[in-house]
C-alpha positions, 0 to 999 in steps of 0.5 A: 843490379843488386846481388839479390836480384842477380841470385833470383835471376839465376834461380829462375833461369834454373827453374826454366831449364828444369821445366824444359827438361820436364816438358821434353820428358813429357813430350816423349809420352803418349799423353793427350794433356799437359800434366798438372805438375808442369802447369803448376811449375809454369804458373810459379815461374811466371809469378816469380818472373813478374815479381822479379821484374817489379823488383828490377824496375823498382831498383832502377827507379830508386837508383836513377830516377827518384832523386830527380822528382819533387816530394809530391811527384814521389808520392804520386809515382807508381812503378809496377807491371799491370796485369791485363789481357790486352793492351787496350785495357791499360 
């Protein structure tokens, strides 16, 4: 992996640890709903995680597989994580 990807993984891991700490603190209160600050943080972590997975897959593809393809196959190749609600939507 590249150093940039490793740095992003460490950063994201730190955000997850911080989120868990916030969630534990919030769980000790008598509130009935999850605070917006925690919901926003969850969305940001998921968004960053998805983007990071795309980068990891692109890195693996270009490092290990792209050289095996013809120019035509390279033009048609797409590496991404589709967002769908259920497997049958793929």
